[in-house]
N, C-alpha and C positions, 0 to 999 in steps of 0.2 A: 530624419526630422530636423529642420532648422531650429537653432536655439531660440529664435523669436517665437516659435510655436509652442514652446514648453509651457506647462502650467507653472507659473512663477509669481508668487504673491506673498505679501506680508499678511500673516493670519489675522492680526488685529484689525487690518484694514479691509478684510474680505467680508462685505455685508451679507447677511443670511437671507434678506428679504426676497420674496418672489419678484421676478422681473429683472433682477440685477444679475451681474455677470455669472455668479456661481449658483444661482437659483432661477435660471431663465425658464420661461414656460416652454421653450423649445427643447429643453433637456428631457431625457426620459425620467419617469417618475422616480426610479431608484436613485438617480443623481440628485433630484430636487429634495428627496426625503432623507438625504444622507445626514447622519448625526453631526452636531456641531460641537459636542462635548463628550468626553468619555462616559459621563453618567447617562447619556442617551443611547449608548450602544447596548443592544440587547443580546442575550444568549451566550455571552462569554464570561459568565460570572467566575469561572475558575481562574481567570487572569485579571479580572476587572473589579473584584470585590474591593470595597474601600480600604481594607487593611492589607491588601495583597501588594506584591512588589511593584508592578507596573504603575498603578495609580500613585503610589508613594514617590516613585522616581520622577513622575511627571509633575506632581505637585511641588516638588523641590527643584524641578528643572535641572536634575542631576543625572539624567540618563545619558548613555553613550549611544552606540549604534544598536539597532534593533532589527530582528528578522521575524516576520510573522508568517507562519507556515500553516496552511489550512485550505479546505476546499473552496471552490468558487462561491461567492455570495455570503461568506461567513463574517465579513466585516474588516478585512485587512486594510483596505484603503480608507474606510471610515475611521478606524482607530488612528491611522497615520495623520489624517487631516485634523482630527480632534486634538491630537497631541500638539500639532502645529498651532492651532488656535489658542489652546490653553497656555502654551509657553511663549506666544507672540513671536514666533520664529518665521523667518523667510522660508517658504515652502517651494521647492523646485521638484516638479514631477516629470519623470521620463519613463517611457515604456521600453523595456529591454529588447523587444522585437524590432523596434524601429530605430533605436539609438546606435551610436557607433563611438569609436575611440575619439574622433575629432570633437564630437559634441561633448563627451565627458571632459576632455581637456578644457574646453571653453567654460563649462559649468564650474569646474574646480578652480580655474584661474579667477573667475568672477567671485567665488566664495573667499578666496585668499585676499582679494582687494576689499572685501566688506566683512571683516571679522565681527563687527558689531551687530551684523544682521542675524547671527546665529542660524546659519543656513541648515535646513533639514533637506537632504536629498532623498526623495522617495523614488525607488526603482521598482516599478511593477513588473512582475514576471522575472524576477532576479535570476532564476535558473537559466534564462535564455542568454545571459552574458557568458562569453567564453572566458578562458583563464586569463588572457591578457587584459580584457576589460575589467575583470574583477581585481587583478593585480594592480591596475592603474589606480584603483580607489584606495589601496592600502595606506600610502603615506599620509593622505589627507584625513582618512579615518583615524589613523594613529595619532596625528597631531591635533585632532579635534577641529580642523578647518571646516569640515562638514560632519553632520551627524547623519549617518546612513539609516534609513528605514527601508528594508527590503521586504517585498511581498512575493510569496511563491506558493504554488499548489503542489510543488514537488519536494520530496524529502531533502532538506538542505545538506544532510550528511553525504549525499551522493552528488549534488549539483553545485554546492558552494565550496570554494577553495578553503581548505583548512585554516590558513592564516586569517582570512576574512571572517570565517565562522568563529574562530577563537576570540575575535575582537568584538563580538556582538552578543547581545542577549537574545536567546531564541525563545519564542512563545508559539505554542501550537494552538490553533483555533479549531473548534469542532463544528460540524454542521449544526445549524440552528434547529432546536426542537420545534415541532409544529405549533405549540402554544406561543412561543416567542414570535414566530412569523405571523400568526393570527393577530397578535397585539399590534404589530406594525401595520398590517393591512387595514385593520379597523381604524387606526389613526389616520392613515392615508385617505380613507373614504370620507372622513369628516374634516380634514385639514383644508381650509379654504386658501390659506396663504401659499403653501407649497404642494399640497396634495390635490385630491379630486373632489374636495368638498363643494366646490361651486356647481358641480353637476347634480348634486343631490341624489346620486344613485345609492341604493341600500343593498345590503347582502346579509343573509342569515349567518350566524356564527358557524353553523355546520358546513355551509358552503365554503366559507373562508378556510375552515379547517381542512376540507377536502383539497382545496387549492394548495394549501401549505404542504400537505402530504405529497401531492403530485410534483412539487418542486424540490423534493429531496433535501430540505435544509438550506436551499439557496435563496436567500432573501432578495437578492437583486432580480433573479428570475421570477420570483413570486410577485414582486411589485410591478415589474414590466408586464407580466401576464395580466395582472389586475387592471393596469392601465388600458391595455388592448381591449379587454372585455368591457370595461366601463365606457370607453369611447365609442364602442360599437352599439351602445344602447341610447335611447332617448334620455334627456334629462328627467330627473325624478323617477326613473324606472327602478325596478328591482332586479338584481342579478339572480338568475335562476339556474337550476341544474342543467337545463338545455344548453346554455352558453358554456358552462364549464365542461360539458361532455365533448364539445368540439376541441377544447384544449387538451382534454384527457386522451383523446385519440392520437394526438401528436406528441405525446409524452416520450421523452428520450431518457434512458437510464444514463447516469453519469458514470462513464467507464472509459478510461484512457488506456488504450492498448499500449503495452510496452512501457507503461509509466506506473506511478504509485498504485493506482486503483487496480491495475493488472496484477501486480505482485501481492497486494493486500488481499484481494479476492481469492486468488489461487491458494494463498496461505490458509485462509479460512476454510476453503474447500478441502484441502489436504487434512487439516486438523479435525474437521468434522467427520471425514471418512475414518481417520485413525481412531477417533473417539467413539465410533460406532453410533453415530447420530444420522440416520438416513434422511430425516426431514431437513436438518440443517444442510447436509451435503447436497440435497436436491435444490434447495433455495439458492445456494451459491453457484451451483451448476446453471440454474436458470438465469441468474444475473449475468454470468459470463456469456452465455449464449445470446441473451438480449442485448448485451453490450458489443456484440460482434467479435468475440474472442475466436481465435482459430481453433476449430474442434480438434485438430491434430495435436495441438499443444495440450489440451485437456486430456486427450487419450494417452499421450506420453506420460503425463503425471500419474494416470491410473496404472500404467504398466509398472512404474517405479513403486507405487503404493503396494501393488500386488506382491512384490518381493520384499520391500522394506518393512511393511507393517502387517501383512497377512502371512506371507511366507509359508512355512510348512504346516501351519495350523489349518490351511485349506489349499492344497496344491493346485486346485482347479482355478484359483483366482488369476494366476499368471497367464495361462493359455487363454482364458476368457478376456483378459485385458488386452493381450496381444491381438486377439481376434477383433476386438472393438477398434483398435488402432487401424487395422487393415480395412475394416468396414468403413471407417471415416474417409479413407482414401478413395474407395471405389463407389461409395454411395453418395457422399457429399450431403450438404445441408439442403433442405431441413430434415430429411429422413434420418440422418446420422445422429440427430438429437436423441432419438429413441435408443440407439445403440449406446450412446454415452450414459443415458439414464439407466439402462440395463446394467452396464458395468459398474456404474457408481453405486447403485443399490446393492449389487452383489458384494462389492468390497466393503461398503459401510456396514453390512449386516453379517459379514464373515467373521469367524473367530480370528483373533489377532495374535501374532507372534513376531517379535523382532529378533528372534534368535539368529537368523542368517546375518542380520546387520551387526549384532554383537559379536558373532563368531568371526566375521571378516575383520572387524576392528581389533579383536584380540590377536588375530594373525598378524596384522600390520604392526601392532605393538610389540609382539614377540620378535619380529624381524628387526625392529628399530632398537629395542632395548637389550637384546641378547645376541651373542655370537650366532652367525648364520650356521645352521646345522649342516654337517656333511651328509650327503645322500648315502645311506647304508649300501654296502657293496652288493648285497643280495637283491636290492631293488633297482640297481643300475641296468642299463641296456646291455644285452650280450650280443647284439647284432655286430657282425663284422669279425674278421679273424683276430684283429688286434685286441678287441675287448674280450674275446674268448681266451686268448693266450694269457691275459693278466687276471683271468678268473672272475670277471664281472658277471653278476647274475647268479653265481653259484650260491647254493644255500637257500634259494627262494622257495618257499612252500606255497604251491599253487592252491589258492583258496578253495577252488571247486572240488579238490580232492578230500575235503574235510566236511563233516556234518555241519549243516547250516552255514557253510562257507567260512567258518571261523577256524583259522589255523593256530591262533595264539601268537603269531609272529608280530613283532613291533615294526612299525613303518616310520618311526622317527628314532634317531639315536637316543634322544632324551625326550620321552613321552610328555606331551602337553595336553591340557584340557582347554580347548578353545570353544567348543560347541557344547552348550548346556540346553537341552530341549526344554521347552515349556509344556504346560499340561493342557493347553487349549486345543480343542478340535482334534484334527488328525494327528497333531504332534504328540499327543499323549500316548499314542500307540508307538511312536518312535522312541519315546522315553522308556517304555516297557521293553522294547526290542533291544535297545542299547544296554539296559540293565542285564538282560538275559545273556547278551554277548559277552559282557564283562565276566560273568560267571563262567562261561565256556572257555574264555581265554585263560582264566586262572586255572581251570582244570587241565587244559592242554599243556600249559607251562609246567604244572606240577608233574604231569606224566613224563614230560621231556627231560626234566632235571631230577 
């Protein structure tokens, strides 16, 4: 994108009235209704309350670089532009998808020539900048030549270089509550200057609330959907459920495969299964499937859950999860959804034990923190003439020669307790069995010595 096409203006000179450059009737409704001051931003009270950090910094014009992290339509760009207006700063906006190093150099050079302009450089989709582009910003951010405001839908901890992240205040935005979205939609219907008020279309609060829910906290999407619905009606008409139903049929779940939504949703799914909540587990499963998640990825997580969180409390969980994984391969969608639902409900409702996880961890710690134990001679292989000549394998007590297969022999030079059975489900029987075997071992050793 050439530098001449950048959004570049002095905030105090940017008029808000309809028909002018930033509020053109040709702009989408969401752009025309964009807040002009922080006090007009809705739904982010956790960072915009009058006594909170961000409004205080803006009021004093003492903020540095800022990064806004949140889902689409939550107000990241609106907050950035409102800050520029309130601080009367020069506002340069670039989109990381279309920008490049040459353009950044040009912007930064211009900012150095105009220090009095207090340039705010707003970078939309900051996560799309590569390391060299982000590194290019560092000297001017450090010197205060520009104040960076970055907007991203991705976790900055994974996508923003640590040096740049450490020089910025990070604020997380949340999806807007339906009530906040409804308030803006009602205002847009009556606002003659920037909204749809000139058309005189009306809508019941319940209908607007349904539209807000369908848009998943994305205010931009809700406003643009409202505009399409209203422009499709005659003036002075009433919006009805019939028009909204058309929009509802085309609803798409916000789900970015291999990005934040992917990791957050599978995390919620795993924790719901682990926490034995089948309803929550089925909800997150349905969301992943509706969002286009690879069913084999879900199946792999179920196989891991079967060993990590169900374990010996229900030994059938693992073969069932493995069978579900195979079924996903040879059945495919949509029928494989039933297999995943079957396995999910089984694991969510199974008794839970992480004893295998704990035992493996204890084994790793023992190897790391203690000297590696020598394999007892009686347990070593006696295959081959050389091993037989040096006496390997001699003294081994064949377990099947003893009642209940318990010889009383030790299988470590220094016995360790790594596995502690839990009392859930089938594992309670294992606990009883091990207790019985300990008694038998003690008896055999007593007879031997």
